[in-house]
Every structure is written in structure tokens, then in C-alpha cells.
HTML snippet that shows the backbone in 3Dmol.js (N, CA, C, O; Angstrom):
<script src="https://3Dmol.org/build/3Dmol-min.js"></script>
<div id="view" style="width:600px;height:400px;position:relative"></div>
<script>
const pdb = `
ATOM      1  N   MET A   1      54.572  39.616  79.716  1.00  0.00           N
ATOM      2  CA  MET A   1      53.285  39.166  80.218  1.00  0.00           C
ATOM      3  C   MET A   1      52.310  40.343  80.214  1.00  0.00           C
ATOM      4  O   MET A   1      52.725  41.482  80.429  1.00  0.00           O
ATOM      5  N   PRO A   2      51.048  40.092  79.979  1.00  0.00           N
ATOM      6  CA  PRO A   2      50.054  41.162  80.040  1.00  0.00           C
ATOM      7  C   PRO A   2      49.937  41.731  81.460  1.00  0.00           C
ATOM      8  O   PRO A   2      50.086  41.001  82.440  1.00  0.00           O
ATOM      9  N   VAL A   3      49.673  43.016  81.560  1.00  0.00           N
ATOM     10  CA  VAL A   3      49.514  43.680  82.852  1.00  0.00           C
ATOM     11  C   VAL A   3      48.445  42.975  83.672  1.00  0.00           C
ATOM     12  O   VAL A   3      47.354  42.697  83.176  1.00  0.00           O
ATOM     13  N   GLY A   4      48.766  42.686  84.943  1.00  0.00           N
ATOM     14  CA  GLY A   4      47.815  42.066  85.862  1.00  0.00           C
ATOM     15  C   GLY A   4      47.583  40.587  85.643  1.00  0.00           C
ATOM     16  O   GLY A   4      46.659  40.026  86.231  1.00  0.00           O
ATOM     17  N   SER A   5      48.393  39.930  84.812  1.00  0.00           N
ATOM     18  CA  SER A   5      48.154  38.519  84.499  1.00  0.00           C
ATOM     19  C   SER A   5      48.642  37.568  85.593  1.00  0.00           C
ATOM     20  O   SER A   5      48.426  36.360  85.493  1.00  0.00           O
ATOM     21  N   LYS A   6      49.288  38.085  86.622  1.00  0.00           N
ATOM     22  CA  LYS A   6      49.782  37.267  87.735  1.00  0.00           C
ATOM     23  C   LYS A   6      49.194  37.778  89.059  1.00  0.00           C
ATOM     24  O   LYS A   6      49.939  38.257  89.914  1.00  0.00           O
ATOM     25  N   PRO A   7      47.877  37.685  89.239  1.00  0.00           N
ATOM     26  CA  PRO A   7      47.248  38.257  90.437  1.00  0.00           C
ATOM     27  C   PRO A   7      47.692  37.603  91.742  1.00  0.00           C
ATOM     28  O   PRO A   7      47.579  38.221  92.801  1.00  0.00           O
ATOM     29  N   ASP A   8      48.193  36.373  91.695  1.00  0.00           N
ATOM     30  CA  ASP A   8      48.667  35.731  92.920  1.00  0.00           C
ATOM     31  C   ASP A   8      49.900  36.424  93.490  1.00  0.00           C
ATOM     32  O   ASP A   8      50.246  36.199  94.650  1.00  0.00           O
ATOM     33  N   GLY A   9      50.563  37.253  92.707  1.00  0.00           N
ATOM     34  CA  GLY A   9      51.732  37.972  93.174  1.00  0.00           C
ATOM     35  C   GLY A   9      51.430  39.370  93.693  1.00  0.00           C
ATOM     36  O   GLY A   9      52.350  40.149  93.940  1.00  0.00           O
ATOM     37  N   ALA A  10      50.151  39.697  93.861  1.00  0.00           N
ATOM     38  CA  ALA A  10      49.782  41.036  94.334  1.00  0.00           C
ATOM     39  C   ALA A  10      50.259  41.260  95.764  1.00  0.00           C
ATOM     40  O   ALA A  10      50.299  40.339  96.580  1.00  0.00           O
ATOM     41  N   SER A  11      50.618  42.506  96.040  1.00  0.00           N
ATOM     42  CA  SER A  11      51.034  42.875  97.394  1.00  0.00           C
ATOM     43  C   SER A  11      49.804  42.917  98.308  1.00  0.00           C
ATOM     44  O   SER A  11      48.673  42.848  97.825  1.00  0.00           O
ATOM     45  N   PRO A  12      50.018  43.028  99.621  1.00  0.00           N
ATOM     46  CA  PRO A  12      48.875  43.172 100.531  1.00  0.00           C
ATOM     47  C   PRO A  12      48.042  44.418 100.230  1.00  0.00           C
ATOM     48  O   PRO A  12      46.892  44.515 100.659  1.00  0.00           O
ATOM     49  N   TYR A  13      48.616  45.366  99.499  1.00  0.00           N
ATOM     50  CA  TYR A  13      47.912  46.601  99.155  1.00  0.00           C
ATOM     51  C   TYR A  13      47.276  46.549  97.772  1.00  0.00           C
ATOM     52  O   TYR A  13      46.664  47.520  97.328  1.00  0.00           O
ATOM     53  N   GLY A  14      47.419  45.417  97.092  1.00  0.00           N
ATOM     54  CA  GLY A  14      46.814  45.247  95.781  1.00  0.00           C
ATOM     55  C   GLY A  14      47.697  45.626  94.611  1.00  0.00           C
ATOM     56  O   GLY A  14      47.255  45.563  93.464  1.00  0.00           O
ATOM     57  N   ALA A  15      48.944  46.022  94.873  1.00  0.00           N
ATOM     58  CA  ALA A  15      49.857  46.371  93.780  1.00  0.00           C
ATOM     59  C   ALA A  15      50.286  45.101  93.053  1.00  0.00           C
ATOM     60  O   ALA A  15      50.614  44.098  93.687  1.00  0.00           O
ATOM     61  N   VAL A  16      50.284  45.145  91.734  1.00  0.00           N
ATOM     62  CA  VAL A  16      50.677  43.993  90.926  1.00  0.00           C
ATOM     63  C   VAL A  16      51.816  44.373  89.997  1.00  0.00           C
ATOM     64  O   VAL A  16      52.101  45.553  89.792  1.00  0.00           O
ATOM     65  N   ASP A  17      52.462  43.359  89.437  1.00  0.00           N
ATOM     66  CA  ASP A  17      53.510  43.546  88.427  1.00  0.00           C
ATOM     67  C   ASP A  17      54.684  44.377  88.949  1.00  0.00           C
ATOM     68  O   ASP A  17      55.206  45.234  88.236  1.00  0.00           O
ATOM     69  N   MET A  18      55.094  44.123  90.185  1.00  0.00           N
ATOM     70  CA  MET A  18      56.153  44.914  90.799  1.00  0.00           C
ATOM     71  C   MET A  18      57.552  44.362  90.539  1.00  0.00           C
ATOM     72  O   MET A  18      58.528  44.992  90.947  1.00  0.00           O
ATOM     73  N   ALA A  19      57.690  43.236  89.892  1.00  0.00           N
ATOM     74  CA  ALA A  19      59.024  42.699  89.631  1.00  0.00           C
ATOM     75  C   ALA A  19      59.014  41.906  88.327  1.00  0.00           C
ATOM     76  O   ALA A  19      58.029  41.248  87.993  1.00  0.00           O
ATOM     77  N   GLY A  20      60.119  41.979  87.604  1.00  0.00           N
ATOM     78  CA  GLY A  20      60.291  41.111  86.453  1.00  0.00           C
ATOM     79  C   GLY A  20      60.199  41.762  85.100  1.00  0.00           C
ATOM     80  O   GLY A  20      60.678  41.181  84.126  1.00  0.00           O
ATOM     81  N   ASN A  21      59.616  42.922  84.980  1.00  0.00           N
ATOM     82  CA  ASN A  21      59.549  43.582  83.688  1.00  0.00           C
ATOM     83  C   ASN A  21      60.624  44.659  83.612  1.00  0.00           C
ATOM     84  O   ASN A  21      61.535  44.586  82.786  1.00  0.00           O
ATOM     85  N   VAL A  22      60.512  45.638  84.463  1.00  0.00           N
ATOM     86  CA  VAL A  22      61.529  46.676  84.592  1.00  0.00           C
ATOM     87  C   VAL A  22      61.793  46.900  86.075  1.00  0.00           C
ATOM     88  O   VAL A  22      60.926  46.639  86.908  1.00  0.00           O
ATOM     89  N   SER A  23      62.970  47.376  86.402  1.00  0.00           N
ATOM     90  CA  SER A  23      63.183  47.864  87.758  1.00  0.00           C
ATOM     91  C   SER A  23      62.638  49.291  87.774  1.00  0.00           C
ATOM     92  O   SER A  23      62.487  49.918  86.726  1.00  0.00           O
ATOM     93  N   GLU A  24      62.346  49.797  88.970  1.00  0.00           N
ATOM     94  CA  GLU A  24      61.699  51.103  89.048  1.00  0.00           C
ATOM     95  C   GLU A  24      62.565  52.107  89.796  1.00  0.00           C
ATOM     96  O   GLU A  24      63.138  51.792  90.839  1.00  0.00           O
ATOM     97  N   TRP A  25      62.655  53.318  89.252  1.00  0.00           N
ATOM     98  CA  TRP A  25      63.308  54.412  89.956  1.00  0.00           C
ATOM     99  C   TRP A  25      62.440  54.809  91.136  1.00  0.00           C
ATOM    100  O   TRP A  25      61.214  54.837  91.026  1.00  0.00           O
ATOM    101  N   VAL A  26      63.061  55.114  92.254  1.00  0.00           N
ATOM    102  CA  VAL A  26      62.376  55.740  93.382  1.00  0.00           C
ATOM    103  C   VAL A  26      63.116  57.033  93.709  1.00  0.00           C
ATOM    104  O   VAL A  26      64.198  57.266  93.170  1.00  0.00           O
ATOM    105  N   GLU A  27      62.576  57.861  94.558  1.00  0.00           N
ATOM    106  CA  GLU A  27      63.137  59.189  94.829  1.00  0.00           C
ATOM    107  C   GLU A  27      64.449  59.151  95.613  1.00  0.00           C
ATOM    108  O   GLU A  27      65.254  60.077  95.508  1.00  0.00           O
ATOM    109  N   ASP A  28      64.675  58.102  96.392  1.00  0.00           N
ATOM    110  CA  ASP A  28      65.833  58.045  97.283  1.00  0.00           C
ATOM    111  C   ASP A  28      67.166  58.057  96.546  1.00  0.00           C
ATOM    112  O   ASP A  28      67.313  57.455  95.482  1.00  0.00           O
ATOM    113  N   ASP A  29      68.145  58.765  97.144  1.00  0.00           N
ATOM    114  CA  ASP A  29      69.523  58.641  96.692  1.00  0.00           C
ATOM    115  C   ASP A  29      70.046  57.284  97.159  1.00  0.00           C
ATOM    116  O   ASP A  29      69.452  56.660  98.038  1.00  0.00           O
ATOM    117  N   VAL A  30      71.145  56.827  96.582  1.00  0.00           N
ATOM    118  CA  VAL A  30      71.715  55.524  96.929  1.00  0.00           C
ATOM    119  C   VAL A  30      72.433  55.602  98.276  1.00  0.00           C
ATOM    120  O   VAL A  30      73.210  56.524  98.524  1.00  0.00           O
ATOM    121  N   HIS A  31      72.163  54.618  99.145  1.00  0.00           N
ATOM    122  CA  HIS A  31      72.850  54.476 100.430  1.00  0.00           C
ATOM    123  C   HIS A  31      73.186  53.001 100.613  1.00  0.00           C
ATOM    124  O   HIS A  31      72.462  52.130 100.131  1.00  0.00           O
ATOM    125  N   SER A  32      74.276  52.725 101.305  1.00  0.00           N
ATOM    126  CA  SER A  32      74.725  51.337 101.461  1.00  0.00           C
ATOM    127  C   SER A  32      73.949  50.578 102.533  1.00  0.00           C
ATOM    128  O   SER A  32      74.000  49.348 102.566  1.00  0.00           O
ATOM    129  N   SER A  33      73.234  51.277 103.407  1.00  0.00           N
ATOM    130  CA  SER A  33      72.426  50.622 104.438  1.00  0.00           C
ATOM    131  C   SER A  33      71.294  51.567 104.825  1.00  0.00           C
ATOM    132  O   SER A  33      71.182  52.665 104.279  1.00  0.00           O
ATOM    133  N   TYR A  34      70.466  51.147 105.757  1.00  0.00           N
ATOM    134  CA  TYR A  34      69.369  51.995 106.224  1.00  0.00           C
ATOM    135  C   TYR A  34      69.752  52.806 107.463  1.00  0.00           C
ATOM    136  O   TYR A  34      68.895  53.477 108.038  1.00  0.00           O
ATOM    137  N   THR A  35      71.023  52.759 107.889  1.00  0.00           N
ATOM    138  CA  THR A  35      71.470  53.534 109.037  1.00  0.00           C
ATOM    139  C   THR A  35      71.223  55.020 108.784  1.00  0.00           C
ATOM    140  O   THR A  35      71.654  55.561 107.765  1.00  0.00           O
ATOM    141  N   ASN A  36      70.534  55.675 109.708  1.00  0.00           N
ATOM    142  CA  ASN A  36      70.185  57.103 109.633  1.00  0.00           C
ATOM    143  C   ASN A  36      69.130  57.433 108.586  1.00  0.00           C
ATOM    144  O   ASN A  36      68.969  58.600 108.228  1.00  0.00           O
ATOM    145  N   ALA A  37      68.408  56.436 108.088  1.00  0.00           N
ATOM    146  CA  ALA A  37      67.331  56.692 107.135  1.00  0.00           C
ATOM    147  C   ALA A  37      66.171  57.388 107.843  1.00  0.00           C
ATOM    148  O   ALA A  37      65.993  57.206 109.047  1.00  0.00           O
ATOM    149  N   PRO A  38      65.378  58.182 107.121  1.00  0.00           N
ATOM    150  CA  PRO A  38      64.202  58.801 107.727  1.00  0.00           C
ATOM    151  C   PRO A  38      63.253  57.724 108.261  1.00  0.00           C
ATOM    152  O   PRO A  38      63.042  56.701 107.609  1.00  0.00           O
ATOM    153  N   SER A  39      62.696  57.948 109.414  1.00  0.00           N
ATOM    154  CA  SER A  39      61.792  56.960 110.017  1.00  0.00           C
ATOM    155  C   SER A  39      60.330  57.235 109.679  1.00  0.00           C
ATOM    156  O   SER A  39      59.454  56.460 110.063  1.00  0.00           O
ATOM    157  N   ASP A  40      60.053  58.326 108.968  1.00  0.00           N
ATOM    158  CA  ASP A  40      58.667  58.681 108.658  1.00  0.00           C
ATOM    159  C   ASP A  40      58.222  58.227 107.275  1.00  0.00           C
ATOM    160  O   ASP A  40      57.115  58.556 106.848  1.00  0.00           O
ATOM    161  N   GLY A  41      59.066  57.475 106.565  1.00  0.00           N
ATOM    162  CA  GLY A  41      58.705  56.982 105.234  1.00  0.00           C
ATOM    163  C   GLY A  41      59.021  57.942 104.106  1.00  0.00           C
ATOM    164  O   GLY A  41      58.770  57.631 102.942  1.00  0.00           O
ATOM    165  N   SER A  42      59.569  59.107 104.431  1.00  0.00           N
ATOM    166  CA  SER A  42      59.888  60.066 103.382  1.00  0.00           C
ATOM    167  C   SER A  42      61.126  59.611 102.607  1.00  0.00           C
ATOM    168  O   SER A  42      61.882  58.756 103.069  1.00  0.00           O
ATOM    169  N   ALA A  43      61.319  60.191 101.433  1.00  0.00           N
ATOM    170  CA  ALA A  43      62.474  59.853 100.603  1.00  0.00           C
ATOM    171  C   ALA A  43      63.758  60.272 101.316  1.00  0.00           C
ATOM    172  O   ALA A  43      63.787  61.286 102.013  1.00  0.00           O
ATOM    173  N   TRP A  44      64.808  59.492 101.139  1.00  0.00           N
ATOM    174  CA  TRP A  44      66.107  59.757 101.751  1.00  0.00           C
ATOM    175  C   TRP A  44      66.973  60.446 100.705  1.00  0.00           C
ATOM    176  O   TRP A  44      67.546  59.796  99.830  1.00  0.00           O
ATOM    177  N   ILE A  45      67.059  61.750 100.805  1.00  0.00           N
ATOM    178  CA  ILE A  45      67.719  62.570  99.796  1.00  0.00           C
ATOM    179  C   ILE A  45      68.931  63.256 100.404  1.00  0.00           C
ATOM    180  O   ILE A  45      68.835  63.873 101.465  1.00  0.00           O
ATOM    181  N   ASN A  46      70.065  63.149  99.737  1.00  0.00           N
ATOM    182  CA  ASN A  46      71.290  63.823 100.178  1.00  0.00           C
ATOM    183  C   ASN A  46      71.255  65.285  99.772  1.00  0.00           C
ATOM    184  O   ASN A  46      70.624  65.647  98.779  1.00  0.00           O
ATOM    185  N   GLU A  47      71.924  66.109 100.530  1.00  0.00           N
ATOM    186  CA  GLU A  47      72.143  67.506 100.149  1.00  0.00           C
ATOM    187  C   GLU A  47      73.636  67.733 100.078  1.00  0.00           C
ATOM    188  O   GLU A  47      74.289  67.625 101.116  1.00  0.00           O
ATOM    189  N   PRO A  48      74.218  68.032  98.960  1.00  0.00           N
ATOM    190  CA  PRO A  48      73.568  68.135  97.657  1.00  0.00           C
ATOM    191  C   PRO A  48      73.221  66.756  97.094  1.00  0.00           C
ATOM    192  O   PRO A  48      73.754  65.742  97.544  1.00  0.00           O
ATOM    193  N   ARG A  49      72.330  66.728  96.113  1.00  0.00           N
ATOM    194  CA  ARG A  49      71.930  65.462  95.496  1.00  0.00           C
ATOM    195  C   ARG A  49      73.131  64.790  94.862  1.00  0.00           C
ATOM    196  O   ARG A  49      74.007  65.444  94.297  1.00  0.00           O
ATOM    197  N   SER A  50      73.152  63.466  94.967  1.00  0.00           N
ATOM    198  CA  SER A  50      74.207  62.710  94.288  1.00  0.00           C
ATOM    199  C   SER A  50      73.770  62.414  92.861  1.00  0.00           C
ATOM    200  O   SER A  50      72.634  62.703  92.486  1.00  0.00           O
ATOM    201  N   GLY A  51      74.651  61.849  92.075  1.00  0.00           N
ATOM    202  CA  GLY A  51      74.313  61.492  90.703  1.00  0.00           C
ATOM    203  C   GLY A  51      73.706  60.117  90.575  1.00  0.00           C
ATOM    204  O   GLY A  51      73.427  59.666  89.464  1.00  0.00           O
ATOM    205  N   SER A  52      73.491  59.431  91.705  1.00  0.00           N
ATOM    206  CA  SER A  52      72.910  58.081  91.690  1.00  0.00           C
ATOM    207  C   SER A  52      71.584  58.072  92.428  1.00  0.00           C
ATOM    208  O   SER A  52      71.408  58.770  93.426  1.00  0.00           O
ATOM    209  N   ARG A  53      70.665  57.282  91.931  1.00  0.00           N
ATOM    210  CA  ARG A  53      69.374  57.110  92.587  1.00  0.00           C
ATOM    211  C   ARG A  53      69.144  55.614  92.821  1.00  0.00           C
ATOM    212  O   ARG A  53      69.826  54.766  92.246  1.00  0.00           O
ATOM    213  N   THR A  54      68.184  55.321  93.663  1.00  0.00           N
ATOM    214  CA  THR A  54      67.848  53.942  93.984  1.00  0.00           C
ATOM    215  C   THR A  54      66.823  53.406  92.989  1.00  0.00           C
ATOM    216  O   THR A  54      65.910  54.113  92.563  1.00  0.00           O
ATOM    217  N   ARG A  55      67.002  52.139  92.635  1.00  0.00           N
ATOM    218  CA  ARG A  55      66.023  51.410  91.822  1.00  0.00           C
ATOM    219  C   ARG A  55      65.525  50.241  92.660  1.00  0.00           C
ATOM    220  O   ARG A  55      66.272  49.709  93.481  1.00  0.00           O
ATOM    221  N   ARG A  56      64.299  49.843  92.468  1.00  0.00           N
ATOM    222  CA  ARG A  56      63.709  48.708  93.171  1.00  0.00           C
ATOM    223  C   ARG A  56      63.275  47.663  92.173  1.00  0.00           C
ATOM    224  O   ARG A  56      63.002  47.966  91.012  1.00  0.00           O
ATOM    225  N   GLY A  57      63.213  46.411  92.646  1.00  0.00           N
ATOM    226  CA  GLY A  57      62.769  45.304  91.810  1.00  0.00           C
ATOM    227  C   GLY A  57      63.862  44.852  90.861  1.00  0.00           C
ATOM    228  O   GLY A  57      65.015  45.264  90.985  1.00  0.00           O
ATOM    229  N   GLY A  58      63.501  44.020  89.936  1.00  0.00           N
ATOM    230  CA  GLY A  58      64.446  43.501  88.956  1.00  0.00           C
ATOM    231  C   GLY A  58      63.844  43.556  87.570  1.00  0.00           C
ATOM    232  O   GLY A  58      62.632  43.420  87.402  1.00  0.00           O
ATOM    233  N   ASP A  59      64.693  43.756  86.579  1.00  0.00           N
ATOM    234  CA  ASP A  59      64.182  43.815  85.210  1.00  0.00           C
ATOM    235  C   ASP A  59      64.195  42.428  84.574  1.00  0.00           C
ATOM    236  O   ASP A  59      64.542  41.439  85.219  1.00  0.00           O
ATOM    237  N   LYS A  60      63.820  42.373  83.326  1.00  0.00           N
ATOM    238  CA  LYS A  60      63.682  41.074  82.663  1.00  0.00           C
ATOM    239  C   LYS A  60      65.004  40.358  82.468  1.00  0.00           C
ATOM    240  O   LYS A  60      65.009  39.179  82.116  1.00  0.00           O
ATOM    241  N   TYR A  61      66.126  41.031  82.683  1.00  0.00           N
ATOM    242  CA  TYR A  61      67.431  40.407  82.565  1.00  0.00           C
ATOM    243  C   TYR A  61      67.996  39.963  83.916  1.00  0.00           C
ATOM    244  O   TYR A  61      69.100  39.421  83.969  1.00  0.00           O
ATOM    245  N   ALA A  62      67.264  40.180  84.997  1.00  0.00           N
ATOM    246  CA  ALA A  62      67.750  39.867  86.344  1.00  0.00           C
ATOM    247  C   ALA A  62      67.671  38.366  86.627  1.00  0.00           C
ATOM    248  O   ALA A  62      66.882  37.641  86.021  1.00  0.00           O
ATOM    249  N   ASP A  63      68.508  37.925  87.560  1.00  0.00           N
ATOM    250  CA  ASP A  63      68.416  36.549  88.048  1.00  0.00           C
ATOM    251  C   ASP A  63      67.123  36.392  88.836  1.00  0.00           C
ATOM    252  O   ASP A  63      66.584  37.376  89.342  1.00  0.00           O
ATOM    253  N   ALA A  64      66.621  35.173  88.946  1.00  0.00           N
ATOM    254  CA  ALA A  64      65.369  34.921  89.661  1.00  0.00           C
ATOM    255  C   ALA A  64      65.416  35.443  91.093  1.00  0.00           C
ATOM    256  O   ALA A  64      64.402  35.921  91.602  1.00  0.00           O
ATOM    257  N   SER A  65      66.567  35.362  91.753  1.00  0.00           N
ATOM    258  CA  SER A  65      66.683  35.835  93.137  1.00  0.00           C
ATOM    259  C   SER A  65      66.518  37.346  93.250  1.00  0.00           C
ATOM    260  O   SER A  65      66.258  37.856  94.340  1.00  0.00           O
ATOM    261  N   GLU A  66      66.663  38.060  92.157  1.00  0.00           N
ATOM    262  CA  GLU A  66      66.542  39.518  92.157  1.00  0.00           C
ATOM    263  C   GLU A  66      65.138  39.993  91.815  1.00  0.00           C
ATOM    264  O   GLU A  66      64.875  41.195  91.833  1.00  0.00           O
ATOM    265  N   LEU A  67      64.241  39.081  91.507  1.00  0.00           N
ATOM    266  CA  LEU A  67      62.897  39.460  91.074  1.00  0.00           C
ATOM    267  C   LEU A  67      61.946  39.596  92.263  1.00  0.00           C
ATOM    268  O   LEU A  67      60.941  38.893  92.364  1.00  0.00           O
ATOM    269  N   VAL A  68      62.288  40.506  93.141  1.00  0.00           N
ATOM    270  CA  VAL A  68      61.444  40.827  94.292  1.00  0.00           C
ATOM    271  C   VAL A  68      61.328  42.344  94.381  1.00  0.00           C
ATOM    272  O   VAL A  68      62.288  43.055  94.083  1.00  0.00           O
ATOM    273  N   ALA A  69      60.174  42.843  94.784  1.00  0.00           N
ATOM    274  CA  ALA A  69      59.937  44.282  94.827  1.00  0.00           C
ATOM    275  C   ALA A  69      60.824  44.994  95.835  1.00  0.00           C
ATOM    276  O   ALA A  69      61.050  46.197  95.708  1.00  0.00           O
ATOM    277  N   THR A  70      61.330  44.282  96.829  1.00  0.00           N
ATOM    278  CA  THR A  70      62.151  44.911  97.865  1.00  0.00           C
ATOM    279  C   THR A  70      63.624  45.031  97.488  1.00  0.00           C
ATOM    280  O   THR A  70      64.389  45.651  98.226  1.00  0.00           O
ATOM    281  N   ARG A  71      64.037  44.465  96.375  1.00  0.00           N
ATOM    282  CA  ARG A  71      65.445  44.536  95.959  1.00  0.00           C
ATOM    283  C   ARG A  71      65.835  45.981  95.679  1.00  0.00           C
ATOM    284  O   ARG A  71      65.121  46.705  94.984  1.00  0.00           O
ATOM    285  N   ARG A  72      66.981  46.394  96.229  1.00  0.00           N
ATOM    286  CA  ARG A  72      67.507  47.743  95.994  1.00  0.00           C
ATOM    287  C   ARG A  72      68.789  47.666  95.185  1.00  0.00           C
ATOM    288  O   ARG A  72      69.625  46.789  95.404  1.00  0.00           O
ATOM    289  N   SER A  73      68.934  48.575  94.263  1.00  0.00           N
ATOM    290  CA  SER A  73      70.190  48.735  93.545  1.00  0.00           C
ATOM    291  C   SER A  73      70.306  50.208  93.181  1.00  0.00           C
ATOM    292  O   SER A  73      69.335  50.959  93.284  1.00  0.00           O
ATOM    293  N   GLY A  74      71.461  50.606  92.766  1.00  0.00           N
ATOM    294  CA  GLY A  74      71.651  52.001  92.391  1.00  0.00           C
ATOM    295  C   GLY A  74      72.070  52.122  90.949  1.00  0.00           C
ATOM    296  O   GLY A  74      72.616  51.188  90.362  1.00  0.00           O
ATOM    297  N   ALA A  75      71.812  53.275  90.386  1.00  0.00           N
ATOM    298  CA  ALA A  75      72.258  53.565  89.026  1.00  0.00           C
ATOM    299  C   ALA A  75      72.382  55.079  88.879  1.00  0.00           C
ATOM    300  O   ALA A  75      71.702  55.846  89.561  1.00  0.00           O
ATOM    301  N   TYR A  76      73.263  55.484  87.976  1.00  0.00           N
ATOM    302  CA  TYR A  76      73.377  56.899  87.682  1.00  0.00           C
ATOM    303  C   TYR A  76      72.114  57.378  87.004  1.00  0.00           C
ATOM    304  O   TYR A  76      71.453  56.621  86.293  1.00  0.00           O
ATOM    305  N   THR A  77      71.783  58.628  87.224  1.00  0.00           N
ATOM    306  CA  THR A  77      70.511  59.156  86.713  1.00  0.00           C
ATOM    307  C   THR A  77      70.409  59.139  85.193  1.00  0.00           C
ATOM    308  O   THR A  77      69.308  59.260  84.656  1.00  0.00           O
ATOM    309  N   GLY A  78      71.518  58.995  84.492  1.00  0.00           N
ATOM    310  CA  GLY A  78      71.489  58.907  83.036  1.00  0.00           C
ATOM    311  C   GLY A  78      71.312  57.494  82.516  1.00  0.00           C
ATOM    312  O   GLY A  78      71.293  57.280  81.304  1.00  0.00           O
ATOM    313  N   TYR A  79      71.179  56.511  83.427  1.00  0.00           N
ATOM    314  CA  TYR A  79      71.026  55.109  83.023  1.00  0.00           C
ATOM    315  C   TYR A  79      69.776  54.943  82.176  1.00  0.00           C
ATOM    316  O   TYR A  79      68.714  55.453  82.533  1.00  0.00           O
ATOM    317  N   THR A  80      69.889  54.238  81.061  1.00  0.00           N
ATOM    318  CA  THR A  80      68.742  54.090  80.147  1.00  0.00           C
ATOM    319  C   THR A  80      68.341  52.639  79.942  1.00  0.00           C
ATOM    320  O   THR A  80      67.689  52.314  78.951  1.00  0.00           O
ATOM    321  N   GLY A  81      68.721  51.763  80.862  1.00  0.00           N
ATOM    322  CA  GLY A  81      68.359  50.348  80.743  1.00  0.00           C
ATOM    323  C   GLY A  81      66.882  50.118  81.019  1.00  0.00           C
ATOM    324  O   GLY A  81      66.070  51.035  80.902  1.00  0.00           O
ATOM    325  N   LYS A  82      66.545  48.912  81.378  1.00  0.00           N
ATOM    326  CA  LYS A  82      65.159  48.523  81.625  1.00  0.00           C
ATOM    327  C   LYS A  82      64.687  49.065  82.975  1.00  0.00           C
ATOM    328  O   LYS A  82      64.623  48.325  83.957  1.00  0.00           O
ATOM    329  N   THR A  83      64.360  50.347  83.018  1.00  0.00           N
ATOM    330  CA  THR A  83      63.960  51.001  84.250  1.00  0.00           C
ATOM    331  C   THR A  83      62.729  51.856  83.993  1.00  0.00           C
ATOM    332  O   THR A  83      62.669  52.593  83.009  1.00  0.00           O
ATOM    333  N   GLY A  84      61.741  51.754  84.887  1.00  0.00           N
ATOM    334  CA  GLY A  84      60.536  52.562  84.816  1.00  0.00           C
ATOM    335  C   GLY A  84      60.404  53.393  86.076  1.00  0.00           C
ATOM    336  O   GLY A  84      61.411  53.807  86.651  1.00  0.00           O
ATOM    337  N   PHE A  85      59.186  53.643  86.512  1.00  0.00           N
ATOM    338  CA  PHE A  85      58.936  54.430  87.710  1.00  0.00           C
ATOM    339  C   PHE A  85      58.032  53.680  88.652  1.00  0.00           C
ATOM    340  O   PHE A  85      57.137  52.956  88.217  1.00  0.00           O
ATOM    341  N   ARG A  86      58.255  53.845  89.933  1.00  0.00           N
ATOM    342  CA  ARG A  86      57.363  53.305  90.953  1.00  0.00           C
ATOM    343  C   ARG A  86      56.656  54.487  91.584  1.00  0.00           C
ATOM    344  O   ARG A  86      57.286  55.305  92.255  1.00  0.00           O
ATOM    345  N   CYS A  87      55.376  54.579  91.379  1.00  0.00           N
ATOM    346  CA  CYS A  87      54.603  55.699  91.907  1.00  0.00           C
ATOM    347  C   CYS A  87      53.818  55.260  93.135  1.00  0.00           C
ATOM    348  O   CYS A  87      53.318  54.137  93.204  1.00  0.00           O
ATOM    349  N   CYS A  88      53.722  56.142  94.074  1.00  0.00           N
ATOM    350  CA  CYS A  88      52.940  55.851  95.268  1.00  0.00           C
ATOM    351  C   CYS A  88      52.359  57.145  95.791  1.00  0.00           C
ATOM    352  O   CYS A  88      52.728  58.229  95.338  1.00  0.00           O
ATOM    353  N   ARG A  89      51.468  57.035  96.727  1.00  0.00           N
ATOM    354  CA  ARG A  89      50.891  58.228  97.327  1.00  0.00           C
ATOM    355  C   ARG A  89      50.712  57.985  98.809  1.00  0.00           C
ATOM    356  O   ARG A  89      50.619  56.843  99.258  1.00  0.00           O
ATOM    357  N   SER A  90      50.665  59.046  99.548  1.00  0.00           N
ATOM    358  CA  SER A  90      50.430  58.961 100.980  1.00  0.00           C
ATOM    359  C   SER A  90      48.940  58.862 101.239  1.00  0.00           C
ATOM    360  O   SER A  90      48.140  59.419 100.488  1.00  0.00           O
ATOM    361  N   PRO A  91      48.556  58.152 102.305  1.00  0.00           N
ATOM    362  CA  PRO A  91      47.110  58.058 102.598  1.00  0.00           C
ATOM    363  C   PRO A  91      46.535  59.388 103.007  1.00  0.00           C
ATOM    364  O   PRO A  91      45.340  59.484 103.287  1.00  0.00           O
TER     365      PRO A  91
END
`;
const viewer = $3Dmol.createViewer("view");
viewer.addModel(pdb, "pdb");
viewer.setStyle({}, {cartoon: {color: "spectrum"}});
viewer.zoomTo();
viewer.render();
</script>
């Protein structure tokens, strides 16, 4: 689909196209739950870094139930499937 062609799916912040094309890498290492996650919104990074990172959303091969921006999954950093980047900035 062309970029921005589904404006009804925009987030409250105006972000569009967050699910269905590629899943996105985020900075966080993979964790099985949010227990002990940072409460300030910063990335949750292990020391030392693990070989897996978190991906959000679902790619074009995902089931319909996985096509949400909040979906979390993990992959090794060498994964070359349908994955892009999710960029954000602090206010």
C-alpha cells in the first residue's frame, strides 16, 4: 500500500503505517515480561547486551491478530526478514 494511504489507522500522535508492512526493530533487548522494566520510557537494555532485540508490529506475512503496533517479538540481531526501524524522539 502507498505510504499514508490508511489515515484512519493513525495513532493519537499522528503516526501512520505502524503495522502490516514490516515489523520494526526497537532499542530494547528481549524480555519475557515488563517486570522490572524502566518506568521512565527509556530503552530496556541488558548489560552485557544480548544477541536478541525486540521487534514491534507485524510484517506482511503475519496473521491478522499480529498486525498491531503494540505486538512484541524478538529476533537475533542478524535477522534479515521483513524488519525495518521504528524511530521516535523525546519531547
